[in-house]
N, C-alpha and C positions, 0 to 999 in steps of 0.2 A: 570822488566820494570819500567821505571821512567817517570813521566809525569811532564812537565814544562809548565808554562803559556807563552803566546806570549811575555809578557813583559820580563820575565826571558830569554827566547830564544833570544829576540832582543839584550839584553845586554850581553849575554854570549854564543853567537853562536859558537865561536871557541872551547870552552870547551865542548859544547854539541856534536860537531862533533868528538872531541877526544874520548868522551865516547862511541859514536856509533862505532867508529873504534876499540875500545877495546872490542866490543861485546855487549854492553848494548843496550837494546831497548829504544830508546828515542822518546817519544810521546810529541807533542806540543798540548796544549789545549787552547781553547778560551771560556771564560765564563763557564769553567768546563767541556766542551765537547771536546773530542779528534778531532783534525782537520788535523793533519799532523804527519808524521813519518820521523825520520832521521835514515838512515841506510847506511852502506857502499855499494858501487857498487860491484857486484859480478864480479871477474876477468873473462874475457872471454865472458861475456854477451854482446850481440850486441844490439844496438838500432834497432827498426823496420826499415827495408830497403824497397826500392821501390818494391822489389820482393814480400815482405809480403803484401804490399798494392795492388799490381796487383792480387795476389792470392785472397785476400778478395774481390776485385772488381769483379773478375770473378765468385766467388761463389755467390755474391749478384745478379749479372745479370743472372745467371743460374737458380735462383729460379723462380718458376711460379708466375705470377702476381696474385694479390689478386683483386677480382672483386667487393669488397665492401669497402667503406670508413669507417674510425673509427667512424665517426658520425652516419652513417647509422647502423653500428653494434650495437652501444650503444642504438640507438632508438629501434632496434629490441629487445635487451635484456630487456629494460624497459617495452616495450609493453607486453612481455611474463610474466613479473612480475605483470602486472595489474596496472602499474603506469601511 
């Protein structure tokens, strides 16, 4: 795995893409922290389709409603801790 700064990536993107295509793990960092990865697209992989989104929407809508807001839940948690 090789890590390159944003500045190096900006100036040498084509060569970093070539490295990724050759199998090297290419990580881009900003201020020393990894923020992005360059990797080849897997042949045959499909981007999410409308069917996937419909399936997710149906699952979300099938979930039972929650009867408490996050604010009320946090209030109850803090009250239980004596705060």
